[in-house]
C-alpha angles and dihedrals in degrees: 000000000000128000108231126196111202134190120195092030093150093055129096095267099028094055092052092047091051091052091049092048093051091049088054091052099251124146113239135192118188127214123198146067096315101025145104089273120028118235122162102202089213085072133057119271110287118226094253092052092047090052091052091052092048092054096045127101091207132018117205112195105197099146118111145145100249101184108136090195096054122102123250089247093054092049098044100085096052100033102038113011094049089052089050090052091052093046091050092050095048092045091059095052124102091216106039121200118222114258125223115186121199104218131154136259085236091066086084107097117250126244090281092052093250140098133246097232146353093275093060091044094052091049090053092049092050090051090052091051091053094046091051093048097073090224123143095261143149127201115215113208115192121177122223107332122224132171130301125288092239101059110342093258122155134170100231133025110223139120110026090013090069089061091046090055092050091051092051093050094047093246095135110077091173137359113234101215148062116294094221100051112126119245114202109218128174130190114249093231090057089055089051093047094050092046094051090046089054090050093050098040114019113218093207089232117130090214128032117192119210105192143130094232114177090011091066111125125226123262089244091056092051095047095044093048093049091050091047089055093049091051092047086058091054098259121138110232130194100217107216123229123230117246118194112245091242093053091044095053097039102036119007101045098044091044097053102030097086092046098053124112117224090260092049091048091054091050093050092048090051091053089049091060086075096043096098089054093050097048097065141016116280100193119138134202111271139180092193112112102227125147122218089243090058093050092047091049090056090045090055091049090047093053091045091050092048091049091052093049099047136063128223099227099130121101111272111258094231089065092053093046092047096065144023114250 
């Protein structure tokens, strides 16, 4: 069996991949903050981490700073420079391990050739570094990751889970976007399965997409289902209305901006992180044979799992929106 060096093993995807690899009998060594070998990606590769990479058959780089609100400059060291360090090290070896890089479906530039935020841009730049290196490498591109198909479980709550939390706490007075835009979600265990399959039997493709494609549900379906689940658990929910992006930018935002308290302003800016994803379809090509019913079943399990693992101790959003602080 192969020896696999993994960064980001404590993350949502990395943890699932590690479990899958161990079940398949592979030997793994993890690199990171809480790992077999410590490597803070804000720093250059330490000697011990470099030695682990040199002795590996495959390197899976799944670590990343995934904050959608962070600036490109704040993300660059972890998301781009650390990849450059790894590429440089592998390029200098006589026996080079194969490199798998966990990117994102959103690294693909939009219709205007740009990206929605610094996270997407840094992922695209890291992909370009790898492509230009000439190394034997494959880029894995999952879409938005939710919980597992079995029970909705996931290691970390980030990405779409931030929006779920805001819905539950009443922090979303309105959703700036179109209700019928498609939102491409993929179960975390599917990402792990496809990654391990690529490790064991390389496809020869430089990029492997892991997406739900035509099975992607609409934003309205996701929001309505989440609210249904909260209410089934006895929680009062303020169901947000959809505001078209044009109305939001021309009318709603200018009207309320001067009246917002500092707390309200922070909430609105957090909602706006998701605005680019709610203004247009984000559905990717896919050769995975999912049905929308299957994706929605996993979404329900994911929200249920999240609800069971979190507490509702924050101030209800309706209180914050009701007054100026």
